[in-house]
N, C-alpha and C positions, 0 to 999 in steps of 0.2 A: 723504640728504635731497629734495633736486631729486626724487629716480627717487621716494622713496616721497609725493610731494607729486604728482608726474604721475599715479600709478595711480590716487590719491584722488580725483582728479580728475575725469578720465575716467572710473569707475566700473566700475573693473576688477580688484577686490578678490573674489578666490576667496569664496562666500557660506559663510561659517560654520553658516548656521542649514543650507541645504543639508549639507553635509558633514557636521556631529553628525548632522541625522536617516538618512542614509544610513548612516553608521559604527555608530549604535545600530540601524534596522535590519538590518542586518547580524549586528550582536552576539549578537543572538536569534537569527536563524537560524544561525547557527555552533554555538551554545551547541547548538541543539536539534541540530544535525546532529552532534553531538558524542556525544550521548546516546542518540541512535537508534542511532550507531555501536559503542558501548559496548555497550549493549546486546543489539546482533548478536554482538558480538565473545566476550561472555561467553557466548551462547546458545550458539555455536559450542563454546567451550573447555570447556564442563561436559559437553557430548554428544562430548567427544572430537575433536571435526574439526579443530582447528589442532594437534595432533598424526598427523593422519592424514589429510594433505590432497585425497589420493585417495579418500577417502569419499565426499567434497561429488557425486563423478559415480555413485554409487552409488544414490540417492535414485532411487524408481519415479515419483514425483509430486511435490509442491512444498515447499521447506525454505522456509516462511517469513521465516525468518533471511535468507534471503535480502533480500526485503522490509526490513529494518532495514540492513542492510548496503548496498544501492544507495541506497536514500533518503537514509540518513544521511550516507553519502560523496559523491553529491550536494550535499546542502546542506552539510558540513561546506568542501571546496572554494568554493563559490558565496560562504560566507560569510566564508569565511579572506581569499577577492580582493576582495571589495567591503571590508570591514573595513581589509584593509593601503591599499591602495588611495585611501579615505575620506583613515584620516589621515593618509598620508605624501602623499597628492595625486599619485600617479601613473598617471597618463592609461593605461599598458598594463594592469595590471589592473583600473581599473575600466570599459575598453573589453569587456576576459576576460569582465569580470561583466556587464555590457550584455548583450555576443553569445550568452555563456552561455544566460543567463537566458532573453531573446527567443530562443533555439534550441528551448530547453527549453517555451516557452508555443502556440511554428510546429504542433512537436508533438502537443502535448494538445490543439492547435485540430484538426491534419488528423486525430489516434487518431477524436478527439468526429464528426467532420464524414465519415468510413470510418466508425466505428462506428452513425452513422445509416443511410447508405446501406444496408448489407450486414450489417442487421441477423439476416435468415437465417443468413448464414453466422456471422456473430458469436457466434449462438444454439445453429448448430451446434460450433464450436469450442468454447463454454461447456463443453456437454452430453457432450464428449472430453476435455473438462481434468477435469472431476468426477470421470471415470469411472474416469481413472487414476489422480486421487489416492483414488479409495474402492479399487482394487485396492493401493495400496501405505500405505493409511491404518495398519497395525500398525506398517511401517518407520520411522516416527519420529514421537518424542513431540509436536514443532510439531505437526504432521502435523494427528496424531491431535489435538488440543485445538481446532484450527480448525475442524476437519469436526466435530466434536460441540458448537462454540458455533455453528457455521455453521447443523445441522441442530434446535438446541434453540431459535436466537432465530426462525428461520424457520418452525415447527414443524414439519418436514417429513422425508423421507429418499428420501436414495440424488439420484441428478439426474431420476431419469422416477417414483420412487417404489422401493419396497423391496426390492422383487425385483434393484435394482441391486447390491446386494447380492452379488450369489452371482457376482461378478464376482473379487471377494475373496477368496481359497484361505482365511481361513479362517472364512469365512457362508459359503459354496456348501456345496449340497445334494446335492454328488456322493457316493455310498458308498464312495468313497479316502478320504475329509477326516476324520479322527482327531479332527479338533477340536469343543473341547464345545458351542462356538459352531455347527455346522454348522446351517444351516437357520433362524438367526439374524440380529438386527441392531443394531449397539451402542447403548446403552442413551438415547443423546442422542435414537432415534428413539421412545422410548418417551413416553406422553399421560402427564404428570405427575402424579401425587396430590398435589393440595395437603394433604390429612393427614400426609404421610411427611415428615420432618424428617433423613432419611439419603436420601439418590441409590440407588436399586436399580439395580447396577450388571449383574444379572442379569434384567431385566424383557424384554429381548430374545430372552431362549434360545428355541428354536423356535417362532417367532411365526409365519413363514413358511410352518410345515406347516398351520395353518388355512388358509381359503378369504380372500378379499378383505370378506366383508361381517364375517367372526368376526373380523377383525385390527382392525377400525377401534377399539371401547376400549379397544385394548392400544397398538397405535402408531399415529404418523401417516403417512399414505399417500401423501402429496400428494410432488411431489418438490422440490426446491428450485432447478430452472431456472428453474419457473412459479409456485414461490412468491418467487422472486427480482422477479422481472418484475412481481409483483401490487405489493411492496413498492414496487420503481419508479414503479410508477403512484401508490401512496397519496401516496409522499414528494417526490413530482417536484418541488414548489416549495422543499422545503430541499435538497436534490440539486443542482438549478441553482441556488440561492443559493449554496451551498458551493464548487461551481464558479467562479461570478461572480466571489464573494470574492477566490477564489487566484490570478482572470485577474489583477482589480483591481492585487491585491497584487505581482504581477507587472510587471504594467505601472507601478506607481509605482518600484519599483524601476531600472526600466529609464532612465525619462525623469528620475528624480536621479540617476542614473552620469551619463548624457545629459550633462545639467547641471553637474555636477560638471568633468567633461571640458572642456566648453567654458568654464567660466570658469578653470580652469587655462590653456589653449592663450592666451587673452584674457589673463591677465597675462602670461607666458611671449612673449608678441607685445609688451609696451611695458617689457621689460626692456632 
């Protein structure tokens, strides 16, 4: 009884408000991480990757499922550490949570600064990245869907233009290519006809046999790198707002965790 009175008088109780706000913050984080991880593992199971792990390295381009696995895994671990740390008042887990979150914040900040300083290098790497994925377009259905979405959303075709599809073995214009898609582009490069209810997946066939001027009514002729840069400039406030919002959430989580650790240590010091 005396111990409880002394703790109350000295104001060294663990703040229930901080504790349960941090718990609620992390339970959402943890559930989102579990959802991302589940989607990624389900996608890999559907593609037979889980039954043949070596196939992970076979894809020449980016497997979008990796994003779900990595992001989901990090969110799941952080959310779990934060939840259990807050609920059980475990300073080790809370410190792990705040240090890991701080490290992620630092990496994001460093990446943003380096991306701004080395803009031309980043642009070159983006070109290389897109061209590598153009080569692997038919190798993975998720990658194919991602490229199609990007080309449709930004009304573009290839990294710099339609001729980048010459890098793909199915679309190149060489005489040795037996594919019906030779000298063509994917349907996602096509200019959509509002009157068409059904997507014409053959709209890009043989279109690169035409001159640049003759192609314009049928396909998008601008590259995706340029269109992405234009989109970033047009939506700079929105993009900056999203990044600032994420950064503030991370700082908020770190502050809550550190506050709770201080409360726990203060209580233990008075035992």
